[in-house]
N, C-alpha and C positions, 0 to 999 in steps of 0.2 A: 427172337420168336418167329420172325418172318422166315428165317432159314429152316425152322422146324415145321413150317406150314401153318402156323397160327397167325391169323389175320388180326392185326391190331394197329391202331393209329399211333403216331408219335405223341399226340396230345394225351392219349390214354396212358401210355407208358410214363410220360412226364408226371401225370397226376398221381399214379400209383407210387412212383419213386419218391415223390414229394411227401406222400402220406407215410411212407416207410422211412423217411429221413435219409434217403439215398441220393447221392449226386453222381452224375456221370463224369468220366474223365474228359477233359477238354484239351485240345491241342491248341496252343497259342499260335496265332498267325505270325509268320516270319516277318521280322522287321528288317528292312534293308539297312545295312550299317555303313555302306560306302557309297559316296556320290562320286563316281568317276567321270561324270560329265561336267568338266570344268575347263577353263581356258589355260590352266597352268601346265607347264611341261611336266612330263612324267619320266622317271628313270627306267632303264632296262632292268629286268629281274636278274640281278647278278647272283643272288643266292641260289636261284633256280632249284629249289627244294633239296639242296645239299646241306643237310643239317649236321654234318660232321664238323665239330669245332674242337680244337686242341688245347685252348687255354681261355681263361676269363678275359673279358673285354676285347674279344676278337670280333664277335658278331652280336649286335643288339637287334631285337625285333620289337616293333611297336604296333599297337592295335588299340581300337576303341571297342568297349563292351557296353551294351545297353543294359541298364539295371531298372526293372520295373518296380515302382513303389506305389503306395496308396495315393500319393500326391502327383504322380506322373513319372516320366522317365528321368533317370539320372544317367550320365555318361561317364564312364571310367576309362581314362587313357592310361595305358601301362607301357613300360619299356622293360623288356626281359633280356637278360644275358643268356644267350643260347647255350653257352657252355654249362653253367650251373643251373639254368632254368629259374634263376632267382629274379624276382621283380626288383629292379634296381631304381625305378622311378615310377611314380603314379600321381594322378590327379583326378578328382571327381568333381563334376559340376552339373548344373541343370541345363547348361547351354553347350552345344557341340560346336565350338568355334576353334580357331587356330590356337587361341590362348590355352585351351585345354591340353592340347598335345605339346605345346611349348613348355608349359609348366612341368609336365611329366619328364620331358627331355632334360630340362634344366636341373631338376631334382636328381635324375640319374647321373648326370655329369658331375654335379657337386658331390654326391655321395661316393661315387667310384673314383673320381679323379684319375681317369685312365691315361696311360702313357702310350703314345703311338696312335696309329690310325685304327678306327673301328669301322667295320662294315655295318651300315644301318639299313634295315629292311622294314618296310611297311607296305600297306596296301596303297592304292593309287588315289585315295580320297583327297578331297580339296584341302583338308587341314594339313596333311603331310606335304602336299604339293605347293602350299602357299609360299610366297616369296620370303616371308619372315622365318618360316620353319627351315627353308632351304638355306637361308643366310646363317642361321644358328648352326646348322650342320657343318657349313664351311668354316665358321668361326671355331668350332670344336675339332676341326680337322677330320671329320667323318666322311666316308665315301658311301655312295648309294649303289 
């Protein structure tokens, strides 16, 4: 209305919209998903946006997604095979701790039972940089 030269307050527009049963579209505020300010060492970006993969279980990518619910946030950790784009492991929890990503990685490894070395790529968040997660990658023979 202001663009058309009609002077009207936000309060008036809100009241009229409420009377008409109308709701405005709202943009949800971006929630930061990575805490890169931690004391764990981080790996160089070996993948470097090269998403060309020639076979399954060559490159796995891992990430955490925030899921809003009526009760609060849930955190979904997933591991995806970059070749098939299949989610090979996942775990959801109300806490975003290293156990969340460890559970997803363990599930992926148990389901796929990969032979040979896998390139593992994730963000530089504290869960993925934790000593326990890095030890599990070494145990599984994965490289970062």
